[in-house]
N, C-alpha and C positions, 0 to 999 in steps of 0.2 A: 504494500500500500504506500502511496506517495504521501509526503508531508502535507498536513492540513493547509489549505490555501487561505483560510479565513474568509471564505466567500460562500454564500448560500445560493442554491438553485431551488426554484419552486417548480414542481412538475404537476400537471393536471391531466390525468389519463381519462379517456372515454371508458365508461363502465361496461365494456363488452370484452369477452375473453381474448379475442384476437387483437384487441388494441391494448388491453391491460398488460398482457405478458411482456410485449416489447418495451413498454414504458417502464415497467419495474426492472427489467433487465438493464435498460439504459440508466436508471437511477443507481443501480449497483455499480455499473461501469464508471460512472462519474464520481460516485462515492470513493471508489478505490483510486481515482485520480486526484483525490484530496479535497473535494468539495463537500460541504454540508448539504444534505438533501432534505427538503420538505415536500411532501406530497399532499395535495388537496384532493379528496375523493368524495364521492356522493354516497348517500345512504341507499341508493339504488344499486344493487349488486355490490355492496361495499367490500373493501379489502379487510384482511386480518392483519392489523399492525404488529401483532406479536410474532409474526413470521419474519419481521424485518426490524429488529430492535435498534439497528444503527440508523434508521430513517425516522424522521418526525412526520407524523400523520395528522391531518386536520380534516374532520368530517363535516361536510355541509349537507343540508337537506335539498334533495332534488324536487321536493314538493309535488311529487306525482300522485295523482289520485289512484285508487285501486285499478280503475279501468285503464288509465294511461300506463301504469306500470305493467299491465298484462297485455298491452297492445302488440298484436302480431305483425302489423305493418311496420317494418323496421324503419322506413323513412319517416313515418308519422311519429314513431317513438323518438327518433333523433330530433325531430322538430320540437317535441315536448321538452326534451332535455335542454335544448338551446334556449327555449323560452323561460323555463323554470329555474335554470341554474345560474343565469347571468347575475342576478342581484345577490344571491348567497355567495357566489364566487367573488364578486366585487368587495363585499363586506369582509370576507375572510382574508382576501389579499391586503386590504387596507390595514387590518390588524397585524398581519405578518410584517408588512413593510415598516410599520410604525414601532415595532418592538426593538428598541435600541439595545436590549440585553443580548440580542442574537447577532450573528454575523450579518453584514449588509447583504441585501438581495441584489445579485448581479445580473440575473437572467431568469425569465419565465420560459419553460418548455411545455408546449401544449400539443394536443391533438388537433389537426386542422378542421376536423368535423365540428368542433366548437367554434361557431362563427362569430362569437362575441368577444373572444379573448384578445384580439388585436386592439380593439378600441379600448378595452379595459386596461390593457398593458400601457397603451399610449397615455391614458389619463393619469397613470402613476409614473410615467416616464421610465418604464422598465422595458428593456430590450426583450424581444420575444423570438425564440427559435422554435421551429416546428419539428415534430417527429412524424414522418410519413411511415405508417405501419404496413403499407403495401410495397410492392416491388418498384424499382426505378422505372421499369417499362410501363407499369400501370400509371405512374405519375406523368410520364411522357405522353401517353395516349389520351388521358383525360384532358391534358392541356391543349390537345388538338381537336377537341370535341366541336368547336365552332366550325372548323374546316370539314369535319366529318358530317356535320349537319348540313352544311352547304352542298355537299356532294350526295346527299340523300341516303347515307348509310344509317343515319339516326333521324327519327325513331326507326327501329328495326321493323322491316316488313317481311312477313313470312315468305314471300316469293324471292327474297334476296338473301336469306340466311346463309346459304352455302357460297355466296359470292365472295371472291377474294377482295380484301381491302388493300388495294395496290400500294397505298402509302405506308402500310404496315404489314407487308407480307412476312410470314405466311398466315396472318390472321384472316379469319372469315368474318362476315358480318355477325354471325351468331356468337363469336368470341368476344365482341366488344362488351365492356363492362356495363352491367345493368342490374338494377334492383327493382323488382316488381312492386308496385304500389297502387293504391286506390286512385292516386293522382299522379300520372306519368310525368307531369311537369316538375313534380317535387324532386325527382332524381336529377333532372337537368339543372335545376337550381342548386342542388348539392354539389354537383360537379363544377359549376361556375364558381361557387363559393370556395371550394377546395383550391382552385387555381388562383383566385384573387387573394385568398388568405396567404397562400404560399408566397406570392409575389410581394406582399406587404411585409413579410417577416424579415428577420435579420439573417436568415439562412435556414437550411433544413437538413435533418439527419435521416439517413435511409439505412434500413437493416439489410444490407447487401454488400457485395464486394466487386471490385473492378473486373476481375477475370470472368465473372458470371454475367455482368450487365454493362460492359464497357460502352457499347454503342448508345444505350439508353441514358447512361450517365453523361456522356458527351452531349447528347441532345438537351438534357436538362440544364447543363451549365451554359449552353448557348441560348436557351429559351428564357431562363429566369434571371440571369445576371445577378444572382446572389450566391453566396457560398453553399456548396453541396458537400455533405460529409457522409460518404459510404463507409461506415465503421463496422459493418457486420462481418461474420455472423455474431449477433449479440450473445446468444446462449453459449458460445464457445469461449467467451471472454471471462466469465465469472463462474464460481462454483455453483453447481445445481442447487445445493442447499441454500445458497444465498439468494438466487434469483427465482426460486420456486414460487409460483403463484397460480392459484386456480380458484375459480368461482364454484367448482364442484368438488366433492370429496373423491379423492383418488383411491382406486382399489389396487393395492399392492400385491394382492394374491396372484395377479397375472405374472409377476416376475418369477415366483416359485414355479408356476406352471410352465413358463418359458424355459426354465432351467432343466425341465425333463424332455425338451424337444431337441431334435437334431439341428445341427448348424445350417442356417439359411433355408430352413424348411417351412417356416410359419408365414402365413399371410396375415398381416396386421390390418384391420379394417376400422377406420374411424372417419366420420364425416363432420367433425367439428362440433361447435357448441350451439349452432343456430339451425342448421339444415333439418328439414323434416321430410319424411317419406310417407307415401300412401301404402296401403296394405299390399297391393299387387307388386309394387317394387320391392318392398320388404321381403316378400316371399320368394321372388326371383333371386334376390341376393342370398337368402338362406339356402335355397336349393343349389345355386351356383357354387357356393362354398362347400356344401356337403358333397356335391357330385365331383368336385375337383380332386377329392381324396387327399388333399393336403391339410395338415393341421392349421387351424386359424384361431386368432384372437380377435374378437369382434366387440367393439364398443357400441352399445345401444343405449342412448340416453333415455331415461324415463320420460314418456310423453313425446318422444321424437317420431313415433309412428302414429298416424291418424287413426283414431278409434281404439287405441291401446294405451294402457299405462306403462307396460314394459314388454314382456315376451308372450302375452296371451295369444297373439295371432299365429305363433309358431304351430305347425301341425302336431297333433298328438303323437308322442313318441320320438319327435325329432331329436331332442337333446340326447336321449338314450341311444339313438341309432348312431350317434357320432362316436360312441365308445371311447370317450376321453379325447378325441381328436379335435374338439372345438371347445373354446373357453369364451363365454360371453359375460361381459362386465358392464357396469354403468358409466365408468369413466376411468381412464388410464393415465399413469404417469408417462406421458408420451415420449419425452426425451429419453428416458431410461429404456422404454420399450424399443425405440428405434435403434438405440445403441447396443441392444442385446444381440449376441451372436446367433440366436435362433431365428431372428426375423430375416426373411428373404425378399418379401414384397410388401409394399404399403399401398393399400387401396384407400384413396383419400379424396376429399372434396377439393383439394388444392387451394385452401387458404394459404396466404403467403408464409405464415409461420411454419405450417406443416410441410409445405413444399421445400423450404430452406432447410428445415431439420432433416428431411429425408435425403436431400443432396449431401448434407454434411456427414451423414452416416453411410453414404453409398448405397442406398436402398432404392431400387427401381419402383416406379409407381404405376398403378392402375388409376386412371383419372376419371372422377365423376363430379365435375363442377356443378354447382347449384346456382350461384348468384354472385353479384358484385364483380370483383376482380378474378374470381376463380376460373372462369372460362378462359380468360387471357393467360393465366398461369398454366392451365392445363395444356393450352396450345404450345406454349414455350417448352413445356416438359416433353411433349410428344414430337413436335416438329422442328424446334430450334435446337434445344440441347440433346434431343433424341435419347431420353433417359426414362421413358415410360410410354404407356399406351392409353389412348382414349377409346372408350367403348362407343365408337361412332355408329355401330349398327344397332344400338339400343341396349338397354340393361336387361338382357334375357339370359337365362341360366346357361344356355349353350355358349353364348358369347363370353360369359364370365369364365367358364371352364377353359375356353380357347385362349383367353388373355392370360390366365394363370399358367397354362401350359407353356405359352411362348416365353414368359418371363422366367419361369422356373427351369425349363428343360431344353429350350431351343437355342440355336446359335444367335438369333436376334436378341434374346435376353442376355446372353453372355456378352455381346457387343455393348449393350446398354450398361452392364456392370463395369466394363472396361472404361467407358466414358465417365461413368460416375466415380470410379476410382481416381481418375485424374482431377475431376472437379473437387472431390473430397480433399485431395492433397493440396489443391490451390486454396481451398477454404481454410485449411490449417496454416498454410504458408503465409497468407496475407496478414495474419495477426502477429507475425514475427517482426523483430526490430527492423525499422526502415523499409518494410514492405507496405503495400498500399493501405490496408485498413489500419495498421499500426500508425502509419504517418498521418492518415486522415483523422484519427482520434487525437493525435498530438496537435494537429491543426485546429480541431474543434476546441480543445482546451485553451489554446492560445487565443482563438477567436472569442470565446466567452470572456476571458480576462480582458480582452481589448474593448469589450462593450461597456465596461464599468464607467459610470459617470464621474 
């Protein structure tokens, strides 16, 4: 750990698992670089401060009604959070800034989805840096949305879904980021805000590394004219016990089960913290896994299957028929699972955290994107980096078995593993002294110190 710098950073994460994890990892990275860290978090999906005794936490009320907190329309939920959190955040920040018994606040680091934080930071004359929790490629593409709209790619039309987006080959129209909502304009407004908030900031941090997204990072530096700091992979920088954060209780029994399985034999299946499945899809996945004859570890979140609390929709006798070859849990310690020698394939929704974690452990992916940036990430996995397969012919049990066979047993799967091995090495190398992510973190620390009033 570096010597204390006598400076305090205030971080404000969005209370969604895929945004919370990288913000907490960043908090620990900067703590170990010598900064004092304060995190403001909401009582909506609130954090457990006891897991991070070296960090100061301040809880604010999101003031969400019961119906607002249960909102299934993600964009509407984000709208509620932006409206309800602004004033509590402002009051909390005022208290923190005025506390002369603490180190001076040198910088605010926020999630760009919070569209009020720039104006609040300006009112206190505090510099603000953003953490972009998606890939660099995602940020580059959403900044080009006005052009994509002009060319008619957006809004997406069913007749053009398979059409190539020539400006961003090999993306197809269906791969462009999108979140379904009762009001389609709400997504376009969010995208516009993300871009404008980024341009108004004093720089932004990305959980990626140069060798993985060199072209996208070059585009961002040219487009935004503010400092860009690719300091990832975050989770490889700090001990797992320090950075661990989850909004769900992890089931560690899966590690004991993995210990009984052969090397590279297990299919790990997890679709993240938000995605939901209908009954037909759930059953195709179940039978595809069973028919593959490969051992599998499957995360099924309670309530993630429509019409079911957990596993009630599985056919009678299904679990018994696996004869110990399948292990189903409610939530997994994912980083530890992917690092386990028994795991050979990751069937994922391709959230950016999951995608990057899989790359860092050299695990080929079966891609089943659901929303937001996941379609884009999946296309990069399958067609740019060529380290996984998309189920382009639909999620059908026969296609599932075919994909598993390719990745586990065929030459194409072996070639993917070879490419992944090289990317894994680059992900580890970039963190070493004077290499890209190491230098970028050094630049970030110097940049933060230079912002001091």
